[in-house]
N, C-alpha and C positions, 0 to 999 in steps of 0.2 A: 465541538461541531466537525473538526476535521476527524475525529474518530468514529462521528456518526456516519460523515459520509464515506469512510475507509469500510465500515459495516455495511453500508449500502452497496458499495461495489463487490464486497467479496460475499454478501448475504451469510455472513458468520452469526452463529448462533453463541449467545454468550454461555460460559460454562454453568453458571448458576442458575439457568433458566430449565424448568423443567419442560416436558412435553405431555400436554394434555389431550392430545389425541392417540397416545399410547395406551392400548386396551390388552397387550399381552399378558398372560395369565403367570403370575410371579411363580407360584407353584411348579408351572410347568418347566421353567428354566431353572430350576433348581438343582435338576441334574444334568442340564445342558453345559457341553463344556464350555470354559470360558472364552469370550471372544477378545480378539485384540481389541486395543484401544483404539487404533486407526480406524478398525474395520467398524466399531462401535459408533464414531464420529461420522462414518460416513453414512450410516443409517438414519441419523437424526434428521428430522424435517428443517428443511431451511424456512427461516422466519424472515418476512421482507419487516426493515426498518424504515421507519417513515422519518423524511430529513425536511427541514424547512430551510429552505435556500434563499428567502426572500431578501433578506440583508447581506447577502454577500457580495464583497467586491471583488474583480478579477484584476489579476496582475499578469503579466509576461516576465518568464526568468529565462536566460540563457545562460547564466553563471549560478552555481550552486555550492557552499563551502559546510561540511559537516566537521562538527567537533562537540565533544561530550564530556560527561563526567560518569563516575560509576553507576550512577542512579538516572541519569538522562541523556538523550541524544538532542542537540540543537543543530537545526537544520537551516541556514541562513539562505534567501533568495533574492536574486538582484539582476540587474540589466547592466551587461557590459557593453558598452557602445564601440568598443575596440576589439571585436573578438579574435582579430590576427594580431599575434605579436603581443608584448607586454604592454599591457594598458600603461598609458601615460600619466592618467587621473586615479587617483582613489575610487573604487568601485563603491556606490552607494547602495548600501544593504536596505532593500525595501519592505521586505517582509522576515520575519523571523518565527519558525516553529519548534516548540521544544515537547519532547515526549519521552517517553519511558521506551524501555529497550523491548519488552512486548508489543506495544503499537508499532513501533519502528519494524520490527520482524513482519509484524503481518501487513504493514506497508511495503515492505521490500516484496513479499510473496505478490500482492496485488500487481504492482510496479512490473515486476517481471512475468507474470500471466499476461499483462496487457501489451508489454513490448514482445513477447513472443508472437502473441495472437499478429500484432501489425507488422512482424517481419514476416510471417508465414502468408500475409497477403500481399505485402508490399516489396519483401527481399530485405536482406542484413541492413542493418543501421551501422554505419560507419562514425564511430565516434571522434576520430581525429579529424580535425577539420581542416588540415594541410593535406590528407589524402583525398578528401570530398572536393577540395578545391581543384587539385591537380588531374581529377578524373573527368571533369567537366569542359 
């Protein structure tokens, strides 16, 4: 489900899907110079992915921990009730997402693009909470 939502956000076309609307004559392309893989990917039509989010629950997190193994990445999300200083009580992990590194890389690109768009409109986000509090 997370991967479906990710594909919706990035509008990626899985590599194993063919483009039915491609009517290019293959014989005409035999003598054409080979295109760069990145250029070829840019010319593929984007496919809208339908997602059913009717059974989705929403949670808020201000804490994230990333761990992993050679095959998978594990991302834990939680609410830290004491964001300033060291927490006095253990932080209760409420959501754990496990994904392969390919999905993690696509998620990284989608998040990077979203943060860049946000910062272009609203300004740079300061991630150090002590600096944010000091400037208010």
